[in-house]
N, C-alpha and C positions, 0 to 999 in steps of 0.2 A: 371566483378566485382570480386575482390579478395575474397578468403575465409574469411580473417580477417575482411574485411568490412562487408561481409554478416553476420558474427557472431555478429559483433557489432550492426548491425541493428536488428538482430533477438533477441538480448538481450533487446531491447526496452528501450533505455536510458531515454526516457521521463517519464517512469513509475518508475524509480529507487528512486526518492524522497520518494515514499511510503515505501521503505525499510529503508532509513536512518533517516527519520523523527522520528519514534518511539524510535530509539536508542538515538537520541539527546534529546528528551523529557524525556526519562527514566533516562538518565544521569543527567539532570537538576533536576529531582525529587529527585534523590539520593543526589545531592548537597545540597538541602534544608535540608536534614537530617544530613548534615555534613559528608557525606560518599562518595563523588565523587572520582572515581579512573579511571585514563585514560586507563590503560591496559585492564581491562575487557570491558570498553566502546569501545575500538578499536576492540577487538575480537568480540563483539556483532555486531558492524557495519559491519565487514567483513562477519560474518555469515549471517546476514540479507541480505546483498548485493548479495552474491552468491546464497542464497536460492531463492531470487527474480528472479535472472537471470535464474536459473534452472527452475523455474515455468514458466517464459516467453518462454523459449526454448521448454519445454514440451508442452505448449499450442500451439506453432507454429506447432509442430509435430502432436499433437492430433487433432487439427482443420483440418490439411491437410488430415489426415487419415480418418476423419469423413465427409469430404466434406464441412466443414463450410467456408473454404477460397477458394471459387471458382472464376471464371472470373468476376463475378458481384460484387465482394467485393468493398465496398465504402471507407474503411479505408486505411491506409498505406499498401503498398505491404508487403507480408509476404515472408520470405526467402525460406521456403520449397515449398510453392505454386508456387513461381516464378521460381523455379529451381536453385536459387543461391546456395542452399545447398541441398544435397540429404537427404531423411528422415533419413538415417543411420548417416550422419554427424550431423544433428540436435539433434537426440536422444543421440548420443555420447557426444556432447557438453553439453547437459543437465545433463548427468550422471557425467561428469567431474566436472561440477559446483556443483553438489550435494556433491561429495567427498571433494572438497575444503571447502564448507560450513560446512561439518561434521568435518573437521580438526579444524576449528576455534570454532565450537560448543563444541568439546571435551576439548578445552583449557578452556572453561568457567566452566567446572566441578571444576577446581582448585579454582574458586572464589565463585561459587554458590552451590557447593555440588553435590553429585552423582545424585540427582533427576533432575539436568539439562540435564542428558542424556535422560531421558524420554521426557522432554519438547522439546529438540532439535529433537529427533526422530519423535515426533508427528508433529512438524513444517515442517520437511522435507517431511514426508509422505503426509501431507495435501497439500503442494506445488505441489507435483507430482500428487496427486489425484484430483487436480483442473480440469485437462484435461484428465488424463489417468486412466487406470484401469477399472474394471467392473462397477463402479458407479462414473463416473466423476462428481464432484460437480457442475461445471459450466453448465453441461447439465441437471441438475435436480433442478435448481433454488436456489442452495445453495452457489453460488459464493459470494453474499453479506455477508452472515453469515461468510463464510471463511475469507473474507477480514477484517471485523470488529473485528473478534476474533483474527486472527493471526498477522495482521498488526496494530492492535490497542491494545487490552487488553493484549494479551500474550507478544507481543514484548516490550511494554512500561513497563509492570509489571516485567518481568524477566530481562530486562536491569537494572531496579532499584534494583532488588533483588541481582544480581551479585555484586553490589557495596555496597548496604546498608544492605543486609540480612533482609529486611523488606519490607512490602507493605504499605506505608503511605496512609491513607484514601484519601487524596486529589488527589493522583496519579491516582485513577480510573476515575476521571473527565477528566484529561488530556489524559488518555489512550482511553477513549470512544470518545473524540473529535478527536483524531488522527485516530482512526479506521473509524469513519464516514467520515472524510476528505478523507481517502484513498478509501473508498467505492465509493465516487463520481467519481473517475477516472474510476472505473469499470462501473458505471452507464452511463457515457458519451459514453464509448466504446460500451456498449450494446444498448443504444439508437440509435446510428448510424447504428448498424448491426442488428437491430431487424428483418428486413424482411429476410435477408439471414440466420440468426440464426433460425428463425421459419421453413424455408424450410429444414434446416439441422437437425431439431429435437433438437436444443439446447434451452431448456426451461428456459431461463434466467428470472429474475424478470420482465424485460420489456416485454418479450414474454408472460409470464403468466398473468400479471396484466395490461398491456397496457402502452402506452406512457405517458398518463396523470399522472398515479400513479408514474412512474419512475421520471418524472420531479418534482412532488411534494416531493418525497423522497429526491431527490437531494437538493431541496431548504431547506427542514427540516434539512438535514445534515449540510448544509452550515451555517444555522442560529444557530444551536447548537454549531458549532465550534466558531462562532463569539461571542456568549454569554457565552461560557464556562469560560472565565476569570472572569465574574461576579460571577459565582458559587464559584470560588476559593476565591474571595474577601469576599463575604458575608457568605458563609458556613464554610470557613476554615480560615478566617482572614488574607489572604495574603496581601502583600503590594499593594498600589494603582498602582505601576509601573507594576505589573503583569497583571493588567487590561488594563492600558493605552497603552502599547506597541502594543499588537495584535489588540486591538479595534480601534486604530488610523490608523494603517497601512492596515489592512485587507480590509476595504471598498474600497480602491483604486483598489484592485484586484477583489472584489466581484461584483462591478457595471457592468463592461463589460461582466462578466460571466452571470449575471442575464439577461442582455439585449439580449445576444445571445439566451438564453433559451426561451425568450418571442417571439423572432422574426424569428427564423430560420424556413425555409420551406424545404430545401433540406438537407437530412442527412449528405451530404458531408460538410456542414457548421459547423458540430460538430467536424471535425478533429482538427482545431486550439484550440478548447475548451479543448481537452485532455491535451495539454501542459499547458494551463492556469489553469486548475484544479489542476494538479500536482504542478504548481508554487504556487497556493494558499495554498496548504498543506505545502509546504516547507516554505513559508512566515510565516504561523501560527507557525510551529515548531521552526523557528529561533527566532521570536519575543517572543513567550511564554517561550522558553528556556532561552533567554536572561533575561527576567524578573525574572525567577526563580533563575538563577545564581546570579543576582544582589541581590535578597532577601537573598540568602545563604551567600553572602559576607558582608551583612549589619550587 
């Protein structure tokens, strides 16, 4: 396997919708205020994309070092554990991704003001601290909090801010739905790996509270994402199209996901669910954003 292909796989492309979805939603929220701007939207998308790639590479490196990606791993093969990349190559690629993310993050200061430097710095540090450092978040049951905060609330809010210079109240509903949808990607991953994580001392939400709690949390997150357009409609007076688009399309993706959660026996059966969960988040982001953009144009 070539180094380029190994790096591509280590970047975990199936998880990248979690980085792009909040930028799309934040831009749509800015459009509703009449302030959509494509340049900061593009910078935010590239910042989020490379920060996510850096986080994935750091996780690949960190889990290898801590022994979480052993021979009994049930999920997709990891580049460092399989020897496709050396630990040094993986860590170097993570740091390069950080520098690229920082470059686009610095560009956002032009649009969002100097405090974007603090927001960007916290985001990058959190992405690396997910798996690395003296207190890796993923190993202390804080992975879900990290994802909801940085892939939902922070990412949507500050994408909106760099364009509208405001935090419209309805935006927080969209941001929370996005964060919970992204958290489901993590929950599927941790459900599949609960036994190997426990042996490696990785105290994820699933390890701490059990499989039943994690499945229930996944379902709660999914239902909130599905019902969030109704909050936009009845609490903030959004047009009916903002409700209809995601609520008509999402059930087609939710039904097979919920069936798998009810019937799976072997954790390996959750591997396809990872892509389906990321797809559901992307579908929500596309349909909800389209509805918001249509409202902005009306």
